[in-house]
VOBA-1610 file (N, C-alpha, C; in pm, whole numbers, padded with zeros to 5 digits, always signed):
BEGIN
Met+00080-00143-00005Met-00014+00018+00004Met+00104+00128-00003Ile+00056+00234-00074Ile+00088+00340-00099Ile+00059+00495-00018Ala+00109+00555+00056Ala+00019+00665+00112Ala+00052+00809+00048Val-00034+00852+00019Val+00016+00972-00048Val-00052+01123+00045Thr+00052+01222+00092Thr+00009+01304+00181Thr-00023+01435+00068Gly-00109+01530+00100Gly-00128+01618+00023Gly-00193+01610-00106Ala-00250+01474-00077Ala-00344+01428-00185Ala-00486+01496-00254Thr-00502+01610-00213Thr-00607+01689-00270Thr-00543+01808-00369Gly-00392+01821-00337Gly-00341+01940-00411Gly-00308+01913-00554Asn-00229+01998-00612Asn-00185+01989-00750Asn-00119+01877-00783Val-00061+01837-00721Val+00062+01724-00750Val-00044+01578-00696Gly-00052+01592-00538Gly-00143+01474-00487Gly-00263+01407-00548Arg-00345+01485-00613Arg-00469+01442-00671Arg-00392+01373-00812His-00345+01419-00875His-00277+01350-00998His-00218+01212-00931Leu-00118+01210-00845Leu-00046+01086-00806Leu-00159+00983-00784Val-00259+01068-00703Val-00362+00928-00649Val-00422+00859-00736Gln-00438+00979-00843Gln-00521+00903-00985Gln-00431+00806-01054Asn-00298+00850-01080Asn-00170+00789-01145Asn-00179+00658-01074Leu-00163+00633-00964Leu-00135+00507-00868Leu-00266+00413-00890Ala-00389+00469-00865Ala-00512+00401-00843Ala-00516+00343-00992Ser-00528+00431-01076Ser-00526+00356-01216Ser-00437+00211-01293Thr-00286+00211-01190Thr-00238+00127-01221Thr-00265-00035-01113Gly-00377+00021-01020Gly-00407-00056-00953Gly-00357-00104-00789Glu-00257-00020-00751Glu-00226+00045-00645Glu-00317+00027-00552Arg-00282+00014-00419Arg-00389+00048-00289Arg-00311+00147-00243Val-00397+00278-00239Val-00356+00376-00195Val-00438+00439-00087Thr-00375+00500+00016Thr-00433+00585+00147Thr-00392+00708+00117Ala-00518+00815+00065Ala-00484+00965+00029Ala-00509+00980+00158Leu-00440+01089+00209Leu-00385+01188+00340Leu-00411+01348+00281Ser-00482+01390+00374Ser-00488+01559+00354Ser-00579+01599+00465Arg-00554+01740+00480Arg-00648+01816+00580Arg-00770+01839+00543Arg-00804+01807+00408Arg-00940+01844+00390Arg-01016+01713+00274Ala-01115+01703+00303Ala-01188+01621+00228Ala-01212+01618+00060Pro-01158+01537-00039Pro-01136+01540-00153Pro-01260+01619-00216Thr-01273+01682-00323Thr-01376+01746-00397Thr-01422+01617-00520Asp-01298+01569-00574Asp-01303+01472-00695Asp-01341+01328-00630His-01382+01263-00745His-01435+01113-00720His-01318+01044-00692Val-01351+00963-00569Val-01223+00876-00507Val-01258+00736-00554Pro-01159+00679-00649Pro-01145+00534-00699Pro-01179+00411-00577Gly-01208+00316-00616Gly-01244+00247-00491Gly-01135+00185-00452Asn-01021+00157-00502Asn-00893+00129-00459Asn-00824+00239-00368Val-00881+00355-00334Val-00821+00461-00274Val-00919+00492-00102Glu-00829+00476-00030Glu-00902+00516+00085Glu-00880+00629+00149Phe-00971+00763+00153Phe-00922+00877+00205Phe-00916+00890+00385Arg-00806+00935+00416Arg-00830+00950+00560Arg-00768+01125+00615Gln-00790+01181+00677Gln-00761+01312+00729Gln-00639+01319+00820Ala-00544+01366+00783Ala-00444+01384+00859Ala-00374+01492+00866Asp-00265+01523+00943Asp-00207+01688+00961Asp-00060+01642+00984Pro+00043+01682+00879Pro+00142+01640+00941Pro+00205+01716+01028Gly+00147+01843+01072Gly+00174+01925+01210Gly+00145+01864+01320Arg+00052+01759+01300Arg+00052+01675+01393Arg+00071+01511+01393Pro+00177+01475+01401Pro+00244+01363+01340Pro+00193+01240+01411Glu+00118+01215+01518Glu+00038+01127+01593Glu-00117+01091+01497Ser-00127+01227+01421Ser-00267+01201+01348Ser-00239+01137+01212Leu-00072+01094+01187Leu-00052+01007+01075Leu-00022+00846+01089Lys-00018+00840+01251Lys+00015+00685+01285Lys-00086+00562+01229Arg-00191+00552+01256Arg-00321+00498+01211Arg-00335+00497+01050Pro-00343+00628+01006Pro-00367+00609+00821Pro-00241+00582+00772Leu-00111+00562+00823Leu+00026+00497+00746Leu+00059+00362+00785Asp-00043+00301+00874Asp-00030+00146+00933Asp-00068+00054+00865Gly+00052-00015+00779Gly+00031-00113+00663Gly+00087-00040+00548Ala+00131+00093+00529Ala+00183+00150+00402Ala+00328+00118+00405Glu+00377+00061+00256Glu+00494+00041+00237Glu+00588+00172+00161Ala+00513+00262+00137Ala+00607+00357+00087Ala+00492+00512+00091Leu+00557+00588+00102Leu+00507+00751+00152Leu+00556+00859+00067Tyr+00443+00919+00010Tyr+00463+01048-00075Tyr+00471+01140+00046Leu+00576+01248+00029Leu+00571+01352+00152Leu+00562+01462+00127Leu+00423+01543+00063Leu+00441+01663+00090Leu+00503+01749+00211Val+00518+01861+00204Val+00560+01943+00292Val+00476+02067+00285Pro+00375+02102+00375Pro+00276+02145+00356Pro+00318+02347+00357Gly+00306+02418+00291Gly+00336+02534+00354Gly+00472+02583+00351Gly+00573+02506+00306Gly+00696+02531+00307Gly+00773+02434+00439Gly+00685+02379+00513Gly+00726+02308+00640Gly+00753+02384+00753Asp+00693+02528+00744Asp+00710+02589+00860Asp+00662+02528+00981Gly+00708+02520+01122Gly+00661+02488+01226Gly+00611+02300+01237Leu+00677+02243+01142Leu+00678+02083+01118Leu+00780+02030+01161Asp+00787+01913+01205Asp+00916+01857+01267Asp+00939+01703+01179Pro+01044+01734+01113Pro+01053+01627+01013Pro+01092+01513+01044Tyr+01181+01484+01170Tyr+01204+01380+01229Tyr+01093+01315+01318Ala+01006+01371+01363Ala+00882+01348+01422Ala+00801+01274+01306Ile+00752+01332+01183Ile+00706+01264+01113Ile+00785+01121+01042Leu+00902+01138+01021Leu+00939+01036+00946Leu+00948+00910+01064Asp+00982+00942+01184Asp+00969+00831+01311Asp+00828+00783+01322Thr+00738+00837+01273Thr+00585+00813+01261Thr+00599+00708+01145Ala+00621+00763+01076Ala+00630+00671+00950Ala+00674+00551+00949Gln+00808+00533+00987Gln+00887+00415+00993Gln+00826+00310+01105Ala+00768+00391+01231Ala+00700+00294+01306Ala+00592+00222+01284Ala+00519+00285+01134Ala+00396+00231+01093Ala+00439+00129+01002Gly+00543+00118+00975Gly+00594+00016+00872Gly+00636+00069+00716Val+00644+00185+00692Val+00675+00255+00598Val+00824+00235+00564Arg+00902+00183+00469Arg+01010+00178+00440Arg+01099+00221+00316Arg+00986+00279+00254Arg+01033+00395+00119Arg+00973+00518+00136Val+01030+00655+00109Val+00946+00789+00101Val+01014+00859+00010Val+00941+00905-00069Val+00957+00999-00181Val+00932+01156-00132Leu+01012+01232-00147Leu+00994+01376-00065Leu+00976+01496-00165Gln+00898+01567-00163Gln+00854+01655-00275Gln+00917+01767-00196Ser+01043+01828-00275Ser+01141+01936-00215Ser+01123+02054-00308Ser+01207+02119-00335Ser+01227+02245-00433Ser+01344+02272-00517Gln+01348+02266-00619Gln+01470+02333-00713Gln+01538+02413-00614Ala+01468+02505-00549Ala+01537+02615-00472Ala+01641+02612-00370Thr+01586+02478-00331Thr+01690+02412-00205Thr+01856+02415-00256Ala+01867+02347-00402Ala+02003+02381-00459Ala+02053+02489-00477Thr+01944+02573-00574Thr+02029+02686-00656Thr+02018+02820-00549Arg+01927+02826-00452Arg+01935+02928-00327Arg+01981+02864-00198Pro+02063+02793-00199Pro+02110+02760-00062Pro+02124+02832+00056Asp+02137+02951+00051Asp+02117+03049+00190Asp+01967+03127+00139Ser+01865+03112+00112Ser+01732+03129+00118Ser+01649+03087+00261Leu+01631+03189+00322Leu+01556+03157+00437Leu+01396+03108+00391Ala+01382+03117+00302Ala+01197+03079+00252Ala+01212+02915+00217His+01362+02855+00216His+01348+02706+00169His+01433+02632+00253Ala+01443+02706+00352Ala+01549+02629+00499Ala+01470+02535+00546Gln+01333+02528+00567Gln+01256+02411+00639Gln+01256+02282+00528Leu+01258+02322+00394Leu+01296+02173+00330Leu+01399+02155+00339Arg+01506+02211+00308Arg+01646+02164+00334Arg+01650+02087+00464Ala+01587+02111+00566Ala+01575+02020+00679Ala+01509+01907+00661Phe+01426+01910+00556Phe+01304+01799+00547Phe+01410+01679+00480Glu+01502+01776+00350Glu+01597+01702+00283Glu+01674+01613+00374Asp+01743+01665+00469Asp+01869+01634+00555Asp+01781+01506+00655Ala+01668+01500+00683Ala+01627+01449+00760Ala+01571+01291+00705Val+01508+01327+00586Val+01484+01175+00507Val+01622+01113+00447Arg+01714+01171+00428Arg+01853+01133+00375Arg+01939+01038+00540Gln+01896+01086+00649Gln+01944+01065+00799Gln+01848+00937+00858Ser+01691+00927+00778Ser+01610+00833+00825Ser+01636+00683+00833Gly+01721+00631+00767Gly+01737+00522+00733Gly+01621+00442+00650Leu+01532+00517+00617Leu+01457+00463+00513Leu+01510+00471+00359Gln+01453+00413+00271Gln+01494+00400+00119Gln+01427+00527+00085Trp+01472+00655+00017Trp+01397+00764+00023Trp+01492+00802-00148Thr+01370+00913-00213Thr+01441+00984-00325Thr+01338+01116-00313Val+01484+01222-00352Val+01417+01351-00322Val+01363+01403-00457Leu+01270+01462-00482Leu+01220+01539-00607Leu+01216+01679-00580Arg+01287+01733-00652Arg+01309+01891-00699Arg+01270+01966-00797Pro+01117+01982-00800Pro+01062+02027-00932Pro+01100+02208-00926Ser+01097+02232-01046Ser+01116+02398-01082Ser+00949+02488-01030Gly+00953+02579-01080Gly+00796+02644-01044Gly+00708+02557-01106Phe+00573+02570-01072Phe+00470+02486-01154Phe+00398+02562-01253Ala+00335+02471-01324Ala+00261+02557-01460Ala+00157+02599-01357Ser+00097+02528-01269Ser-00026+02533-01221Ser-00037+02706-01168Asn+00121+02747-01108Asn+00142+02871-01031Asn+00022+02981-01100Thr-00010+02976-01243Thr-00087+03073-01302Thr-00208+03079-01304Tyr-00254+02964-01201Tyr-00415+02942-01141Tyr-00439+03110-01074Met-00340+03178-01016Met-00371+03280-00970Met-00391+03407-01067Trp-00384+03366-01164Trp-00431+03504-01269Trp-00581+03473-01335Ala-00632+03364-01278Ala-00769+03288-01331Ala-00889+03417-01296Pro-00895+03453-01202Pro-00992+03575-01154Pro-00973+03678-01295Ser-00896+03724-01310Ser-00830+03857-01392Ser-00868+03804-01539Ile-00804+03659-01556Ile-00848+03630-01682Ile-01014+03601-01707Arg-01079+03574-01645Arg-01236+03536-01659Arg-01298+03659-01633Ser-01240+03756-01578Ser-01317+03892-01574Ser-01286+03967-01655Asp-01155+04013-01727Asp-01140+04096-01855Asp-01007+04031-01927Arg-01005+03902-01919Arg-00922+03878-02021Arg-00754+03944-01998Thr-00730+03932-01893Thr-00634+04027-01848Thr-00550+03946-01765Val-00384+03967-01762Val-00313+03914-01671Val-00183+03996-01649Thr-00175+04023-01503Thr-00059+04138-01491Thr+00027+04063-01401Ala+00142+04071-01421Ala+00256+04011-01365Ala+00370+04056-01387Pro+00509+04058-01289Pro+00628+04122-01348Pro+00690+04036-01402Phe+00821+04085-01477Phe+00914+04023-01553Phe+00905+03949-01635Gly+00785+04008-01728Gly+00721+03945-01834Gly+00764+03889-01922Asp+00941+03894-01976Asp+00991+03844-02053Asp+01140+03755-02033Val+01109+03728-01885Val+01209+03636-01814Val+01115+03476-01814Gly+01212+03403-01923Gly+01168+03255-01897Gly+01193+03145-01823Leu+01140+03088-01791Leu+01153+02960-01706Leu+01104+02830-01725Pro+01189+02716-01711Pro+01107+02598-01755Pro+01022+02514-01642Val+00868+02602-01637Val+00801+02542-01539Val+00748+02404-01581Val+00743+02328-01453Val+00653+02202-01465Val+00525+02199-01427Asp+00474+02099-01514Asp+00343+02059-01518Asp+00294+01955-01387Pro+00241+01977-01302Pro+00215+01909-01168Pro+00195+01722-01220Ala+00127+01730-01326Ala+00108+01644-01368Ala+00226+01507-01393Asp+00343+01567-01445Asp+00477+01543-01466Asp+00548+01494-01328Ile+00520+01603-01253Ile+00584+01570-01113Ile+00568+01431-01021Ala+00391+01433-01068Ala+00334+01307-00992Ala+00350+01151-01072Ala+00371+01191-01213Ala+00399+01060-01293Ala+00553+01031-01232Val+00647+01098-01222Val+00766+01065-01152Val+00755+01026-01013Ala+00700+01068-00966Ala+00697+01004-00808Ala+00599+00893-00814Ala+00520+00848-00886Ala+00468+00708-00880Ala+00596+00612-00936Val+00672+00619-01031Val+00767+00561-01029Val+00872+00522-00930Ala+00889+00621-00890Ala+00977+00610-00786Ala+00934+00560-00636Leu+00812+00563-00592Leu+00736+00506-00517Leu+00724+00367-00534Arg+00695+00308-00689Arg+00646+00176-00718Arg+00837+00113-00706Asp+00888+00155-00745Asp+01056+00085-00767Asp+01133+00157-00706Gly+01214+00063-00638Gly+01328+00071-00522Gly+01441+00127-00605Ser+01459+00082-00713Ser+01617+00119-00768Ser+01628+00279-00775His+01528+00362-00742His+01542+00510-00729His+01594+00518-00591Ala+01600+00451-00490Ala+01638+00479-00369Ala+01791+00549-00378Asp+01775+00662-00274Asp+01922+00752-00273Asp+01968+00830-00366Arg+01825+00876-00444Arg+01867+00951-00546Arg+01784+01084-00554Thr+01824+01184-00625Thr+01773+01353-00598Thr+01713+01357-00732Tyr+01620+01412-00787Tyr+01611+01421-00926Tyr+01525+01588-00945Glu+01589+01639-01009Glu+01515+01769-01058Glu+01387+01773-01181Leu+01304+01825-01169Leu+01197+01834-01242Leu+01161+01948-01280Thr+01207+01944-01415Thr+01131+02113-01512Thr+01045+02067-01629Gly+01019+02179-01690Gly+00958+02127-01815Gly+01043+02141-01944Pro+01003+02133-02055Pro+01080+02118-02182Pro+01166+02241-02234Ala+01145+02325-02166Ala+01177+02488-02239Ala+01143+02588-02123Pro+01220+02719-02125Pro+01198+02820-02056Pro+01070+02891-02102Val+00971+02945-02044Val+00873+02982-02088Val+00846+03147-02015Ser+00804+03222-02068Ser+00788+03376-01988Ser+00629+03390-01962Pro+00632+03477-01855Pro+00486+03520-01849Pro+00380+03552-01947Arg+00486+03636-02035Arg+00390+03684-02169Arg+00334+03579-02259Glu+00441+03466-02278Glu+00424+03359-02322Glu+00321+03302-02282Gln+00318+03262-02151Gln+00214+03166-02059Gln+00088+03256-02087Ala+00103+03368-02084Ala-00048+03451-02123Ala-00124+03412-02248Arg-00040+03430-02320Arg-00061+03415-02492Arg-00119+03243-02503Ala-00033+03153-02399Ala-00086+03017-02440Ala-00228+02992-02396Ile-00242+03048-02257Ile-00381+03040-02208Ile-00462+03102-02285Gly-00458+03194-02361Gly-00570+03269-02432Gly-00594+03181-02571Asp-00488+03096-02608Asp-00503+02998-02743Asp-00558+02892-02702Ala-00537+02853-02557Ala-00640+02750-02544Ala-00779+02800-02485Leu-00791+02916-02451Leu-00929+02981-02422Leu-01018+03015-02562Gly-00919+03014-02684Gly-00976+03079-02801Gly-01024+03228-02821Ala-00927+03293-02705Ala-00964+03457-02675Ala-00860+03506-02652Pro-00762+03599-02703Pro-00683+03650-02659Pro-00678+03729-02532Val-00549+03687-02460Val-00540+03763-02334Val-00447+03864-02330Arg-00471+03937-02279Arg-00372+04092-02286Arg-00257+04084-02160Phe-00128+04115-02191Phe-00046+04090-02070Phe-00030+04255-02039Val-00017+04270-01908Val+00005+04410-01852Val+00116+04385-01710Glu+00261+04459-01784Glu+00368+04402-01664Glu+00337+04482-01547Gln+00383+04442-01456Gln+00413+04495-01295Gln+00546+04550-01300Ser+00542+04648-01215Ser+00718+04678-01164Ser+00702+04557-01054Arg+00839+04553-00995Arg+00865+04474-00888Arg+00792+04513-00770Ala+00796+04669-00747Ala+00728+04699-00624Ala+00601+04655-00625Glu+00540+04636-00739Glu+00353+04639-00734Glu+00371+04501-00734Ala+00448+04385-00746Ala+00427+04266-00742Ala+00460+04227-00626Arg+00568+04311-00577Arg+00564+04252-00385Arg+00467+04303-00327Glu+00374+04430-00330Glu+00299+04455-00266Glu+00168+04354-00291Leu+00164+04314-00374Leu+00026+04201-00400Leu+00045+04099-00349Leu+00160+04018-00332Leu+00209+03907-00273Leu+00211+03910-00133Leu+00252+04048-00089Leu+00202+04014+00069Leu+00119+04006+00119Arg-00015+03986+00042Arg-00130+03943+00116Arg-00133+03795+00096Phe-00050+03757+00014Phe-00042+03596+00042Phe+00050+03505+00095Met+00183+03600+00112Met+00316+03516+00143Met+00373+03574+00294Pro+00447+03510+00354Pro+00562+03598+00443Pro+00656+03682+00352Glu+00662+03782+00404Glu+00805+03883+00332Glu+00932+03792+00296Pro+01006+03683+00370Pro+01106+03639+00328Pro+01099+03502+00201Val+00945+03468+00217Val+00939+03413+00112Val+00901+03468-00033Ile+00833+03575-00034Ile+00838+03713-00151Ile+00979+03716-00204Glu+01061+03765-00133Glu+01182+03823-00187Glu+01244+03680-00268Gly+01263+03578-00189Gly+01311+03443-00286Gly+01191+03421-00390Thr+01088+03456-00380Thr+00997+03420-00522Thr+01067+03519-00620Leu+01044+03657-00594Leu+01109+03772-00699Leu+01225+03779-00754Arg+01301+03704-00639Arg+01460+03660-00701Arg+01468+03567-00805Ile+01392+03466-00805Ile+01381+03338-00887Ile+01314+03412-00989Leu+01205+03454-00990Leu+01111+03500-01117Leu+01196+03610-01197Gly+01273+03683-01146Gly+01352+03833-01210Gly+01492+03794-01264Glu+01543+03725-01137Glu+01682+03715-01161Glu+01731+03563-01145Pro+01685+03510-01230Pro+01695+03367-01245Pro+01852+03320-01246Thr+01920+03234-01181Thr+02040+03142-01211Thr+02055+03074-01341Pro+02184+03043-01373Pro+02169+02983-01501Pro+02121+02841-01476Glu+02130+02773-01361Glu+02109+02634-01311Glu+01912+02656-01297Glu+01858+02763-01289Glu+01722+02763-01292Glu+01654+02811-01419Arg+01733+02834-01517Arg+01672+02834-01651Arg+01725+02685-01731Arg+01785+02644-01626Arg+01827+02496-01725Arg+01691+02379-01722Val+01726+02335-01854Val+01625+02227-01863Val+01669+02097-01808Ser+01603+02020-01710Ser+01666+01886-01648Ser+01655+01797-01755Pro+01717+01689-01741Pro+01662+01578-01861Pro+01571+01459-01778Asp+01585+01480-01618Asp+01521+01388-01545Asp+01415+01343-01564Val+01300+01416-01590Val+01152+01381-01608Val+01145+01289-01748Glu+01218+01351-01856Glu+01234+01226-01971Glu+01314+01100-01951Arg+01417+01115-01850Arg+01480+00987-01853Arg+01419+00890-01761Leu+01306+00936-01641Leu+01224+00849-01601Leu+01078+00815-01644Leu+01037+00893-01723Leu+00945+00848-01797Leu+00918+00795-01928Gly+01051+00799-02020Gly+01037+00799-02127Gly+00976+00867-02249Arg+00928+00980-02233Arg+00900+01090-02294Arg+00910+01220-02231Ala+00907+01293-02354Ala+00940+01475-02298Ala+00859+01513-02174Pro+00853+01588-02088Pro+00781+01660-01995Pro+00667+01734-02099His+00553+01768-02017His+00467+01866-02089His+00513+01998-02112Thr+00468+02061-02213Thr+00511+02186-02258Thr+00365+02270-02149Phe+00439+02399-02183Phe+00314+02496-02092Phe+00199+02492-02200Thr+00204+02494-02295Thr+00103+02505-02391Thr+00000+02385-02395Glu+00060+02244-02337Glu-00010+02133-02342Glu-00094+02140-02219Trp-00018+02186-02088Trp-00087+02212-02004Trp-00186+02292-01992Ala-00201+02414-02038Ala-00282+02524-02076Ala-00405+02452-02154Ala-00391+02387-02226Ala-00518+02317-02321Ala-00562+02264-02246Ala-00500+02159-02164Ala-00569+02054-02040Ala-00646+02121-01923Asn-00593+02244-01872Asn-00656+02280-01785Asn-00716+02456-01816Ala-00776+02469-01928Ala-00852+02565-02006Ala-00983+02609-01922Thr-01048+02527-01870Thr-01187+02538-01786Thr-01121+02636-01698Ala-01030+02641-01601Ala-00978+02677-01469Ala-01024+02843-01494Phe-00981+02883-01638Phe-00955+03002-01681Phe-01087+03054-01739Ser-01167+02991-01771Ser-01304+03048-01869Ser-01431+03088-01761
//
């Protein structure tokens, strides 16, 4: 049996569906109940990594665990979570981390994810660490303005990054959870090519069959907007990645294609598959 934390999120729901479709028994763990149909071989359990004791019974009998760190991991105890998993019988853990743990080693915003990586490697479990780049689904934040007046407002309009489809992250995770040959490895997951915010807006418009206008924000305007949703250290780290990416953050990783035997999805493909979110 495979347990999936964050099972209702952008990666988790794809992962649950992927595993269930291949006949795996899955325990889907989340703080909130699922809104999608739950396949018959999936058992949903409410659990909170912030309370490791809430994971004990849901993880009982699980051989592998997909560990999503909610909210960047602030306030969570990685060792308590992993000890609970190991006591429940888990032998393999796949951690969803972030590309920035390597590209921004001094970033306070990613310090707790680095702590989780360290804890996983020291746990005695078979481990795999996934470090995805920015998610294509981050553009969901544009959905209200696209629906209301077909406009996207964002900073750094022509800075391209190889954002990754969450479904590709899930597909790689499914491989690592089922196959022990990926133990003790770290994979960087990106899309197939850098794509700028201006190009993303155009791709969403093409998917909708209606032009989407792009309006470029200043860095200060973007920061003021993000203060409504994020703590300040996270905002500064995010803006530096979006506006001043390192060569490593612009690089296309071969790992998705290597593990899946196909190229990662383009942003255009992601937009076409998720156009209803913007309509």
